[in-house]
C-alpha positions in Angstrom: 113.7 87.4 108.8 117.1 87.2 108.0 117.8 83.6 107.2 114.5 84.0 104.8 116.3 87.1 103.3 119.7 85.6 102.5 117.9 82.6 101.3 115.9 84.8 98.8 119.1 86.6 97.7 121.1 83.3 97.3 118.2 82.1 95.0 118.5 85.3 92.7 122.1 85.7 92.5 122.7 81.3 91.6 119.8 82.0 88.8 122.5 85.0 87.8 124.2 82.4 86.0 121.0 81.0 83.6 121.6 82.0 80.1 119.2 81.9 77.6 115.9 84.4 76.1 113.6 82.3 78.4 115.3 83.9 81.6 114.8 87.4 82.6 115.4 88.8 86.1 115.8 92.1 87.1 117.4 94.5 90.4 116.5 97.3 91.6 117.2 99.9 94.8 115.7 102.5 95.8 115.7 104.5 98.7 113.9 107.2 99.9 112.9 109.9 102.7 109.8 110.6 104.3 108.5 112.7 106.6 105.3 110.8 107.8 105.6 107.0 107.4 102.0 106.5 108.9 100.6 109.4 106.9 99.0 110.8 110.3 99.6 113.3 113.2 102.6 111.5 114.0 104.9 112.4 112.1 107.5 109.7 112.7 110.2 110.4 109.5 112.9 108.0 108.5 114.4 106.7 105.9 114.3 103.9 103.4 115.7 101.2 101.7 114.0 98.7 99.3 115.8 96.1 97.4 113.8 94.5 95.2 114.4 91.5 93.1 112.8 89.5 90.1 112.5 86.5 87.8 110.9 85.5 85.0 110.8 82.4 83.1 109.0 82.6 79.9 108.0 80.1 77.4 105.5 81.0 74.4 102.8 82.6 76.5 103.5 82.0 80.0 105.3 83.6 82.4 106.4 81.8 85.9 107.7 84.4 88.5 109.0 85.6 91.6 109.3 88.7 93.0 110.8 89.9 96.5 110.9 92.8 98.5 113.4 94.1 101.5 112.2 97.0 103.4 114.7 98.6 105.4 114.3 101.9 108.1 116.8 103.2 109.7 115.4 105.0 112.4 112.3 102.4 113.2 114.2 98.9 112.3 110.7 97.3 113.7 109.1 98.1 110.8 111.7 96.3 108.5 109.8 93.6 106.3 110.4 91.1 103.3 108.0 90.1 100.9 107.6 87.5 98.3 105.5 86.7 95.6 105.6 83.7 93.5 103.0 83.0 90.5 102.2 82.5 87.1 100.7 84.7 83.9 99.1 83.3 81.0 98.4 85.6 78.0 96.1 84.0 75.5 96.4 86.2 71.6 92.8 86.5 70.0 92.1 88.1 67.0 94.0 90.7 65.9 95.0 92.9 68.9 93.1 91.2 71.4 94.3 88.9 74.4 92.9 87.4 77.8 95.2 87.6 80.6 95.1 85.8 83.9 97.1 85.7 86.6 97.4 83.6 89.5 99.6 84.2 92.5 100.5 84.0 96.4 101.8 86.7 98.9 103.8 86.4 101.7 104.5 89.6 104.1 106.6 89.4 107.4 107.6 92.1 109.5 110.3 92.1 112.4 109.0 90.6 115.8 107.5 94.1 116.8 105.6 94.6 114.0 104.0 90.7 113.9 100.2 91.4 113.7 100.7 92.7 110.4 102.1 89.6 109.1 99.9 88.0 106.5 99.8 85.4 103.3 97.4 84.8 100.9 96.4 84.0 97.4 95.6 86.3 94.5 94.1 86.0 91.0 93.4 88.0 88.2 91.5 88.2 85.1 91.5 90.6 82.5 90.3 91.1 78.6 91.5 93.6 76.2 89.4 93.5 73.2 89.3 96.4 70.0 86.0 96.8 69.1 86.8 99.3 66.1 90.1 100.9 64.9 89.5 103.6 67.4 87.5 101.9 70.0 89.2 99.7 72.8 87.3 97.6 75.3 88.8 96.9 78.9 87.4 94.5 81.8 88.7 92.4 84.8 88.5 91.1 88.0 91.0 91.1 91.0 90.6 88.9 93.7 93.2 88.9 97.2 92.7 87.3 100.4 94.6 88.3 103.7 95.0 85.7 106.5 96.4 87.9 109.3 98.4 84.8 110.8 98.8 86.8 114.1 95.2 88.5 114.5 92.4 87.1 112.6 90.2 90.1 112.9 92.1 92.2 110.3 91.4 89.2 107.4 89.7 90.4 104.6 88.8 88.8 100.6 88.8 92.2 98.1 86.7 91.6 94.9 86.9 94.6 92.5 84.9 93.7 89.1 85.4 96.4 86.5 84.8 98.0 82.9 86.9 100.6 80.7 86.1 102.2 77.4 88.6 104.0 75.6 87.7 106.2 72.4 90.7 107.4 70.6 90.5 110.5 68.6 92.8 111.2 65.0 93.3 114.9 67.2 95.7 113.0 69.9 92.5 112.8 72.1 91.5 110.0 74.1 88.1 109.8 76.4 88.2 107.0 78.8 84.9 105.7 81.2 85.5 103.5 83.5 82.9 101.7 86.5 83.5 98.9 88.6 82.7 97.4 92.7 85.2 97.3 95.3 83.7 95.1 97.4 85.6 94.3 100.9 84.8 90.7 103.1 86.0 90.4 107.2 84.7 87.2 107.6 85.4 87.4 111.8 86.4 91.0 112.8 86.3 90.3 117.3 84.2 92.2 119.7 85.2 94.6 122.2 84.0 94.0 126.0 85.0 95.1 128.9 86.6 92.8 131.8 85.2 93.1 135.9 88.5 96.0 135.9 87.0 97.9 133.0 90.0 97.3 130.9 88.7 96.7 127.1 89.8 93.5 125.4 89.1 91.4 122.3 87.0 88.3 122.4 88.1 86.3 119.7 85.2 83.8 121.0 82.8 86.3 119.6 83.2 87.8 116.1 80.9 89.4 113.4 81.5 89.2 109.8 81.1 92.6 107.6 81.0 93.9 104.0 82.1 97.2 102.8 80.7 97.3 99.0 82.1 100.0 97.2 81.3 101.6 93.6 83.0 103.4 91.9 82.9 105.9 88.1 85.6 107.7 86.5 86.2 109.9 83.6 89.6 110.4 81.9 90.6 112.5 79.2 94.4 112.6 77.4 95.6 114.9 75.0 98.4 114.5 73.2 100.7 117.4 71.7 102.8 116.3 68.9 105.2 113.3 70.1 106.6 114.5 73.4 104.3 116.1 75.3 100.7 115.2 76.9 98.2 116.7 79.8 95.5 114.8 81.2 93.0 115.2 83.2 90.3 112.9 85.5 87.6 112.9 87.3 86.2 110.0 90.0 83.3 109.3 92.0 83.3 106.4 94.6 80.0 105.9 96.7 80.1 103.3 100.2 77.0 101.3 100.3 77.8 100.8 103.9 80.7 101.4 106.2 82.4 100.6 109.3 79.3 101.0 111.6 80.0 97.9 113.9 83.9 97.1 113.1 84.9 98.6 116.4 88.4 96.5 116.0 88.9 98.1 112.9 88.7 101.3 113.8 90.6 101.4 116.9 93.3 99.7 115.2 93.0 102.6 112.2 96.7 103.1 111.8 96.5 99.6 109.7 93.5 100.0 108.1 95.2 103.7 106.6 96.1 103.9 104.5 96.9 101.0 103.5 93.0 99.7 102.7 91.7 103.5 101.7 90.5 102.6 98.3 87.8 100.2 99.5 86.9 102.3 102.3 86.1 105.7 101.6 83.5 107.4 99.1 83.7 110.9 98.0 85.4 112.2 94.7 88.7 112.9 93.3 89.7 115.2 90.6 93.5 114.6 88.6 95.1 116.7 86.5 99.0 116.5 84.9 101.3 116.4 82.0 104.2 114.1 80.6 106.5 115.2 78.4 110.0 114.3 77.2 112.2 117.6 77.1 115.7 116.1 75.5 117.7 112.7 75.8 114.8 110.5 75.9 114.1 111.3 80.1 110.7 111.4 80.7 109.3 114.4 83.3 105.4 113.9 84.9 104.2 116.0 86.6 100.7 115.2 88.7 98.3 117.1 91.0 95.3 115.7 93.0 92.6 116.7 95.0 90.5 114.2 97.5 87.1 114.7 99.3 86.8 111.4 101.1 84.3 110.3 103.7 84.5 107.4 105.7 81.1 106.0 106.6 81.0 104.3 110.3 84.2 105.8 111.5 83.5 108.5 113.9 85.8 111.1 114.8 87.5 109.8 117.7 90.1 111.5 120.9 93.3 110.9 121.7 91.9 108.0 123.8 90.1 106.7 121.5 86.7 107.6 122.4 83.8 109.1 119.9 83.4 112.7 120.5 80.1 113.9 120.7 78.0 115.0 119.5 79.2 111.9 117.2 80.4 113.1 113.5 81.8 111.1 110.9 85.3 111.4 109.9 85.5 113.8 106.4 89.2 114.3 104.8 90.0 116.9 102.3 93.8 115.7 100.6 95.3 117.9 98.4 98.7 115.7 96.7 101.2 117.0 94.3 103.6 114.9 92.5 106.9 115.1 90.1 108.8 112.1 88.8 111.9 112.3 86.1 113.1 108.9 84.9 115.6 107.9 82.1 115.5 104.6 80.5 118.7 102.8 79.3 119.0 99.6 77.3 119.4 97.5 80.7 118.9 100.3 83.4 116.0 102.8 84.6 116.6 105.7 86.7 113.8 107.4 88.5 113.7 110.5 91.2 110.1 110.9 92.5 109.0 113.1 94.9 104.8 113.7 96.3 103.7 115.9 98.7 100.8 115.4 100.7 98.1 118.0 102.6 95.9 116.1 104.5 93.3 118.2 106.4 90.5 115.8 108.7 87.5 116.3 110.9 89.4 113.8 112.8 92.7 115.6 113.8 94.7 112.7 114.3 94.5 112.6 110.4 95.8 116.4 110.0 99.1 116.1 108.8 101.7 116.9 105.8 103.7 114.4 104.2 107.4 114.9 102.2 108.4 111.8 100.8 111.6 111.9 98.2 112.7 108.9 96.2 115.6 107.9 93.9 116.3 104.5 92.1 117.8 102.6 89.9 116.8 99.5 88.2 119.0 96.8 86.0 118.0 93.9 83.8 120.1 91.0 83.4 
């Protein structure tokens, strides 16, 4: 990990000497404290530093980029990681303000030795269309694909497919109404089965695997209201419905610290309500406050005790989550500064996921 990190930093520093409008380099440092890095009742806290950098080479309508991140944990260095994402973007301008967007890339994530089961690589692709049906009606649609190959624990492998369509209507009163619907579809190609040996120990049998599909439909309504040029209010209501759960995914459920929260959007159904405000009080400082309320159901995931045994009578996990966030940001010519805070209060049928979480972060981004 150290050699790769040094190589990445050296590459970025060497490109800082490149001049011309075609190259753009950005470097970001973000430090944050979180009281609960896994969002569960273990409540493991830590201080984390994130060093990020990106290189962009743009020529006409094509952008070639390389993004890299290093995450350094103060109290839990076993969770240190770095990621690299090379890719290429293509923007095809159509008539008027319309365009077609394509993004192709590859992602590498690497943890330290203790956490290597979660190292993965894989390609991703995005295709999007922005098209004005009229001066006050905007249509957006797109498809996202992601494939993850977990090199050391193939049961985690999956493919994500997301298809969405969105309609925005703008009014002279500075009101915007957005309607969006989409399908999230996750495919696990080979989940190992759980078996018991003659001593009574449970083990993963990679020779006998099952494939699983988890389709998830969602629809949302968002209303935004501008007040003058410095204040904006918004509210959004979203409904999600899983057509299938993880009824036969014991290997994944037993490793639920991986599933949550990282892959959460594809596994829960229920409702989400969000409201917030954005305003610019003075000196072009942007302030955002937001509150979200989630009612989440997890089909096929049963409440378990501390030993991982399903509690009788069998009950599916249900959560109620309240989340508050607040951020302040300021843009200069080549520098972005920001401060963020997030508080989560989660109550679950499964006590392992009863938790509170407070995260405080500050960062600076510099563009060369």
